[in-house]
C-alpha positions in Angstrom: 0.0 0.0 0.0 2.8 2.4 0.9 4.2 2.0 -2.7 0.9 3.1 -4.1 0.7 6.1 -1.8 4.2 7.1 -2.8 3.1 7.0 -6.5 0.2 9.3 -5.7 2.5 11.7 -3.8 4.8 11.8 -6.8 1.9 12.6 -9.1 0.7 15.3 -6.8 4.1 16.9 -6.6 4.2 17.1 -10.4 0.7 18.5 -10.7 1.6 22.2 -10.1 4.3 22.0 -12.7 2.0 20.3 -15.2 -0.5 23.2 -14.7 2.2 25.9 -14.8 3.8 24.7 -18.1 0.7 23.5 -19.9 0.6 24.9 -23.4 4.2 26.2 -23.0 6.9 25.3 -25.6 10.0 23.6 -24.2 13.0 23.1 -26.4 15.1 20.0 -25.5 18.6 19.6 -27.0 19.1 15.8 -27.2 22.7 14.4 -27.4 25.5 12.8 -25.5 25.1 9.4 -23.8 21.3 9.7 -23.8 21.5 9.4 -27.6 23.7 6.4 -27.6 22.4 4.1 -24.9 19.4 2.0 -26.0 17.8 2.1 -22.6 18.3 5.9 -22.2 16.8 6.3 -25.7 13.6 4.7 -24.6 13.5 6.7 -21.3 14.0 9.9 -23.3 11.2 9.1 -25.6 8.9 8.3 -22.7 9.7 11.7 -21.1 8.9 13.6 -24.3 5.7 11.7 -24.9 4.6 12.3 -21.3 5.2 16.0 -21.5 3.3 16.2 -24.7 0.4 14.1 -23.3 -0.1 16.4 -20.3 -0.3 19.4 -22.5 3.2 20.8 -22.9 4.7 21.4 -26.3 8.2 19.8 -26.5 10.5 20.5 -29.4 13.5 18.3 -29.9 16.8 19.6 -31.4 19.3 16.8 -31.7 23.0 16.4 -32.3 24.9 13.4 -33.5 28.6 14.2 -33.6 29.8 10.7 -32.5 27.7 9.1 -35.2 29.1 11.5 -37.8 32.6 10.7 -36.7 31.9 6.9 -36.8 30.5 7.2 -40.3 33.4 9.3 -41.6 35.9 6.8 -40.1 34.0 3.9 -41.7 34.1 5.6 -45.1 37.8 6.6 -44.7 37.1 10.3 -44.8 39.4 12.5 -42.7 37.8 14.7 -40.1 39.4 17.3 -37.7 38.3 19.7 -35.1 39.4 23.3 -34.3 38.6 24.6 -30.8 36.2 21.8 -30.3 34.2 22.4 -33.5 34.3 20.1 -36.6 35.8 21.4 -39.8 33.1 20.7 -42.3 34.5 20.1 -45.8 32.0 19.6 -48.7 32.4 15.8 -48.4 32.0 15.9 -44.6 28.9 18.1 -45.1 27.2 15.5 -47.3 27.9 12.8 -44.7 26.8 15.0 -41.8 23.5 15.8 -43.5 23.0 12.1 -44.3 23.6 11.1 -40.7 21.7 14.0 -38.9 18.8 14.4 -41.3 18.6 10.7 -42.1 19.4 8.0 -39.7 19.4 9.9 -36.4 16.4 12.1 -37.1 14.2 9.2 -38.2 15.3 7.0 -35.3 14.2 9.6 -32.8 10.9 10.1 -34.7 10.3 6.3 -34.6 11.2 6.2 -30.8 8.6 8.8 -30.1 6.0 7.3 -32.3 6.6 3.8 -30.8 5.9 5.3 -27.3 2.5 6.6 -28.4 3.6 10.1 -29.5 3.1 11.9 -32.8 6.4 13.1 -34.1 7.6 14.7 -37.4 11.3 15.0 -38.3 12.7 17.9 -40.3 16.0 19.6 -40.9 16.7 23.3 -40.9 16.6 23.2 -44.7 12.9 22.4 -44.7 11.0 25.5 -45.6 14.3 27.4 -44.9 13.5 27.0 -41.2 17.2 27.7 -40.4 19.2 30.0 -42.6 23.0 30.4 -41.9 26.2 31.9 -43.1 29.8 30.5 -42.7 31.3 30.7 -39.2 34.7 31.2 -40.8 34.9 29.4 -44.1 38.7 29.5 -44.3 39.1 27.6 -41.0 35.7 25.8 -40.6 34.4 25.3 -44.1 30.6 24.6 -44.1 30.2 24.9 -40.4 27.7 27.7 -40.1 26.1 30.2 -37.7 22.4 30.8 -37.8 21.3 34.2 -39.1 17.6 33.7 -39.4 14.9 31.3 -38.1 11.6 31.1 -39.9 9.3 29.6 -37.3 6.0 29.4 -39.2 6.4 25.8 -40.4 7.4 24.4 -37.0 4.7 26.4 -35.3 2.2 24.8 -37.6 3.6 21.3 -36.8 3.1 22.1 -33.1 -0.4 23.5 -33.5 -1.4 20.3 -35.4 -0.5 18.3 -32.3 2.9 16.9 -33.4 6.3 16.9 -31.7 8.9 18.5 -34.1 12.3 16.7 -34.2 14.9 19.0 -35.7 18.2 18.1 -37.3 20.8 21.0 -37.0 21.4 21.4 -40.8 20.8 24.9 -42.1 20.0 26.3 -45.6 22.1 28.9 -47.5 20.7 31.9 -49.4 22.9 30.7 -52.4 21.3 28.5 -55.0 23.0 25.0 -55.2 24.8 25.5 -51.9 25.2 22.3 -49.8 24.0 24.0 -46.6 25.7 24.3 -43.2 26.5 22.0 -40.3 25.3 23.8 -37.1 26.3 23.3 -33.5 23.2 21.6 -32.0 23.5 23.6 -28.7 23.4 26.9 -30.5 20.7 25.7 -32.8 18.5 24.8 -29.8 19.0 28.3 -28.4 18.0 30.0 -31.7 15.0 27.8 -32.0 13.9 28.4 -28.5 14.1 32.2 -29.0 12.3 32.1 -32.4 9.5 30.0 -31.1 9.2 31.9 -27.8 9.8 28.8 -25.7 9.3 29.0 -21.9 12.4 26.8 -21.3 15.4 25.3 -23.1 16.9 22.1 -21.7 20.4 20.8 -22.6 21.1 17.1 -22.0 24.8 16.5 -21.3 27.2 13.9 -19.9 27.8 15.7 -16.6 25.5 16.5 -13.7 25.3 20.1 -14.8 27.6 23.1 -14.1 30.1 22.2 -11.4 32.1 24.5 -9.1 35.8 24.3 -8.4 35.1 21.5 -5.9 33.3 19.6 -8.5 30.0 20.1 -6.7 26.8 20.8 -8.7 25.6 24.4 -8.9 21.8 24.2 -8.8 20.9 27.7 -9.8 22.7 30.8 -11.1 22.1 33.9 -13.1 23.9 35.3 -16.2 26.3 37.5 -14.1 27.5 34.5 -12.0 27.8 32.4 -15.2 30.0 34.9 -16.9 32.1 35.2 -13.7 32.6 31.5 -13.6 33.7 31.5 -17.3 36.1 34.3 -16.6 37.9 32.5 -13.7 38.0 29.2 -15.6 35.5 27.3 -13.4 33.4 26.8 -16.5 35.6 25.6 -19.3 35.9 23.2 -22.2 32.7 21.8 -23.7 30.6 23.4 -21.0 31.4 26.9 -22.4 29.3 26.6 -25.6 26.4 25.2 -23.6 26.3 28.1 -21.1 26.8 30.5 -24.0 23.7 28.9 -25.6 21.8 29.3 -22.4 22.7 33.0 -22.1 21.7 33.7 -25.7 18.4 32.0 -25.1 17.7 34.0 -21.9 18.6 37.3 -23.5 16.2 36.4 -26.3 13.3 36.0 -24.0 13.4 32.4 -22.8 12.6 32.4 -19.1 14.9 29.6 -17.9 17.7 27.4 -19.3 18.6 24.0 -17.8 21.7 21.9 -18.2 21.0 18.4 -16.9 22.6 14.9 -16.9 21.3 12.9 -19.8 22.8 9.8 -18.3 20.2 9.8 -15.5 17.0 8.0 -16.3 14.0 10.3 -16.8 16.2 13.3 -16.2 13.9 15.6 -18.2 10.9 14.8 -16.0 13.0 15.1 -12.8 14.1 18.6 -13.8 10.8 20.0 -15.1 8.2 18.3 -12.9 9.9 18.3 -9.4 10.7 21.0 -7.0 14.3 20.1 -6.4 15.3 19.3 -10.0 18.6 17.5 -10.8 20.8 19.8 -12.8 21.7 23.5 -13.2 19.1 26.1 -13.9 20.3 29.4 -15.3 18.0 32.5 -15.4 18.2 36.2 -15.8 
């Protein structure tokens, strides 16, 4: 009997958050271990479908760097990184698009549909949803930065009751251009701002932002975040994630979350409980 009572208590704890975020858009950047573990894939899909079922409007933006690297290696195509970002040659661009817009995107759509959801997969090229320019063509090739987001198509997908699953490939204004490979964290931030999302959530392979003692920082504002970047506490791969959070907040998103995608149901634990499990950044 106690187990049943505990279940009810859990549901009641979630109720205020379900009511608070009903009809709100929540952008989730999906990547890291959560995207490579078969068990975590299923848990992720369950989380997204539950949020959608209770009235929220989740939007998934996914990465796929490891899968791209694996495919390049299998095909014998050289790949290199500068400052943590992939140099995208024309050949790498074709393979990146094949992996991101093809196998990964459709796998996520299938996962969501198999859990009882309704998902539609797109890339940023569809209806010119994401338009980009080169980050630095001489050094990074077809790695791009987003200049414009055209939200109408994705808004229509959401209004029709579907979960959009977005591959971070952007279109170019030039006819015949192969397009651009976009950092998925920064794509999620731009999408969140354009769609006026309430929250943006980044799944990572760490508990969140850690202090110098490697303890989790549960909440912080932009000022503290910049200070921790300046003194080196925030470094490496966490820098682009907090930069994406700050960009989203300055664009009107109310809260940004960095959470551990290795934890089962981490999305639900962060959004539907009072304590959360990761780092929440706000203005």
